[in-house]
N, C-alpha and C positions, 0 to 999 in steps of 0.2 A: 408555407411561411419560409422566409429567407433564413438561412443558417446564421445565427449570431456569432458563431465561432468557426469560420472557415480557416482551414490550415492545410498545408502541403498541396496547394492548388497550382503549383508551378509558379507561384508568385514569390515576391521577396518576403522576408520576415516582417511582422507587423505587431503592434501592441493594440489590442482591441478592448473596449470596456467590458467589464463583467456585468451581466444583466441579471444574474441570479443572486439571491441572498447567500451569505455564508452560513448563518444559523436560520434554519427554517422553522424550528419549534419555539416554544415560549417557556421560559423558566417558570417553575412553580415550586412551592414548598414540597420537600421530599424528593426533588429532582436529583439525579445521580451526579450532577456537577453543581458547584456553587455558582452564584451569579457572577462572582469575580472570575472564576475559571471560564465560564461561557463567554464573558466579555473579552478575556485574554485570547481565547481561541478565535473569536470573531476578528480581533485586531491583528493577531500575529499569524494565524493560519495553522497553529499547532499548539499542543499542550503535552506536558510530561506529567504522568500520574504514577505515584508509587503506592505500595501497600494495598493493592486490590486483591492480591492472592496470598494465601498462606505459604509458609515455608514448604510444607508438604506438597502443595499444589505446584509450586515452582519446580521442585525436585522431580515430580511426575512428568511435567512438560519437558524438562531438560532430558530426562531419560528417554522419552518418546522421540525427541529430536535426534538424540544420539543413535537410537535403534534404527531410525529411518536412514540416516547417513551410512550406517554400518552395513545395510543390506539393500542397496538401491535396486538390485535385480528382482526383489520381491514386489516392486512397484510397477505401475504402468510405465513402460519405458519412455513414452512420449513426454511424461511429466518431469523427467529427470534431465536437467540442463547442466552441461559441463562448462567449466571456465574456458574462455577463448584460448586456443593453443594448448589445452591441457585436458586431462581426463578427470581432474578434481571436480567434485560436484559443486556447482554454483548455486543452483536453486532446485527445489522440488515443489512442483505445483499441485494444486488440488489436494492438499494434505488433509483437509477436513472430510474428504470422502475416502481416504486411504488409511486413516489412523483414528482409533477411538478417542484418544486424548485430544487430538486436534479437532475432532468433531464436537466434543464437549466444549472446548475452548471457544469455537466459533459461535456456539449457541448460548454461551454463558450470559446470564442477565446482566452481570456487572459490566460487560462490554456492550451487549445488545441494547440495553436501556440507554446508555450514553449515545449510541448511534441513533436511536429513535428520537431522542431529545434534539440532537443537532439537526437531523434530517427532517424532523417533523412528519414522520410517516412510518408505516411498517417497513420492514427491511428484509433483504435476503443477501446471501454471500455471493458477490460478483466474482471474487477471486480469492484463493488462499495459497500461501506458499511458505516454504522455509528458505531463507537466504543464508548461505554459509560463506564465511571468508576464512579459508584455512590459513594457519600460520605460515608466514613467509611468502605465500603464493596467492593470497586473496586479491582479486582484481577490483578495480573501482566500479562504481555505478555512476555514470556521467549525469550531469545536471539535466533534469527534465521535469515537466509537469505530467503527472499520470493522466489527467483528464484529456490532455492533447491527444495522447495515444488512444485512450478509450473512446474518445469522440470520433476520431478519424477511422480507426481500425475496427472498433467494436460497435459503433453506432449508439453510444451513450448520449442521449439528447442534451441533458443539462448538467450543471454542476450541483448535483445532489447526491454525492457519494463521499465517502471518507475512508481512510486507511487507519488501522491500528497495528503498530509494530510492538510485539511483546518480546522483550529481551530475554534470551535464553542463555546468555553468557554475559560477563561484564562487557559493557561498551564504554570504553574510555577514550581519552584524547588521542591515543596512539594506534588503536587497532581498527580504524576506519569506521567511526560512528556516523550516524545520520547527520548530514549538514543540511540546513534549511535557510532560506532567505525570508525572514519575517516580512509579512505584508505583500509578498510576491503574488499571493493568491487573489489579490484584489483587481487584477487585470489579466486578460488572456493573451498569451504570447504565442501568436501564430508562427509556424515554422515554414521555411522554404523547402522546395523539393516536391517530388511526387512519390507515392508509395507503391512499390511493386507488390504483386500477389505473393502471399506467404512470407511477408517481411518478417514475421515473428520468428522464423527459423534462424535468422541471423541476429535479430534485435534482442532476443532473450539472452544471448551470450555477450553481445556488445552492441549497444544502441547507437546508430549513426543518424537515422532519420528521427524527426520529432524531438530534436534537441535544439535549444536556442543558439543563435550565433554569439560570437564572443563579445560583440558590441552590446548586445542586449544584456548578457550576463554581467558585463562590466558596469553598465548603468544601474542594473538592479542591485548589485553588491555595493556600489558606491552610495546609493541612496538609502539602502536598508540594512547593510551589513550582512554578515554570515554568522549563524549560530550553530553550535553543535548540540545535539540532543543525546545525553549520556545517562547511564544509570546501571544499577546492579540487576542481576537476573530477576525477572518478575515485573520490572518497570514497564509501563505501557506508554508509548508515544502515539498520540492521536494527531493526525494531520489532514488538512483539507485536500480534496482531490486535485485542486489546481495549484497547490503550493509547489514552488520550485525547490527541488531537493536533489541530493546526490550523496556520494560518500567516496572517500579516498581508498586506495588499496591498503592491504594489510601486510606489512613486511616484518611485523613483530612475530615472536614465536607463539603468540597467544591467539587461538582461533576466535572468531566472532560468529554467533548465530542468532538469528531473530525469526520469529514467526510473524507473518503478515496476514491479517484478515481485512478484506475490503468489503464494506457494506454499501449497498446501493438501495435507494428508496424504491419501493415497488411501483410508484408512479413514474419512475425514471427508467423503466424497462428498456432494454436494448432494442434499437431499430436497425435498419440496414446500415452497413458501414458507408463511408464516403465513396463517391464515384461508383466504379464497378468492382470494388474489392469484395472478395468472398469473406464471409464471417470467419473469424478466428475460431480455433477449436474450443470445445466446451471447457477443457481444463484451464484455459486462459481467461475466457469470458463466458460466464454461465448464462445460458438461455433456457435451461430446463430446471432451474432451482425453485424450490418451494420457499415461501416466506418463513422466517423464524417465528415460532409461536410466542406471542407476548404473554407475560404473566406466569410462565413456567418457572418454578423455583430453581435456583442453582443447586447442582449436586457437586460436592467437593471433588475437585478434579482428580485427587489421588485415589478416591474411591471409584470414580467413574471409569478409570482405566482398567479396573479389574472386575467391573460388573458385567 
């Protein structure tokens, strides 16, 4: 079958129709989101949720994040990504396989059940990471759709994945919060250029390929506006895999840190990347992951960290 989402084929940028649903599941009594929340997510491509975790759980997650940042040499060195032109840590990938608290977070029913509802399927963790923006020196994450990269470089077939950003520090208007263009997820924005082998080595530090051109971004922002997703530690920002998003640099004294868990439907398992690209490493795009077991009760995260 022809690829409905061709991108980086040496062609010019293009806007293509989205042929996949945004919400694959069906709302029901007792669902982890209200009907209004599910409708808002379908319309806007994102949702901000508070009060999912207790104060103790948030403290445990923040402590785990701080400990990972304090001792990056204890981690798989390939998973630790530095800021461009700096030795400051920008991201740590595959955190759910390197830290007990992050493993519990990724499997927590409060998150996993939302993902199952939206994706209408059993799920697994496609990618996890911690993103840090140190005070004064945190660099921007340029505008992009995650699905464009996952489709081209990882072979993710369809738009049946989503991200959850769990805030581990205050994210306010000044320190580089997530910016999102509501409604941008309703079309696929194919990008120009061709992808070299091992593009991830450069793109994880600064993404140049798989980003829309300025004309596309200007049109999107003019039509839909730009919103910031902010909150206190413990806030969860849920966004569609195809939503256009990014964030500014952080020149304040106040660092910003977030955990990201990407859930993919098991029916949307990764295939071959585009063209003759080699698959990206497991720490970026899981191909050996097991599904998250549904029905398992949540264990309070502050307890899970010491069990």
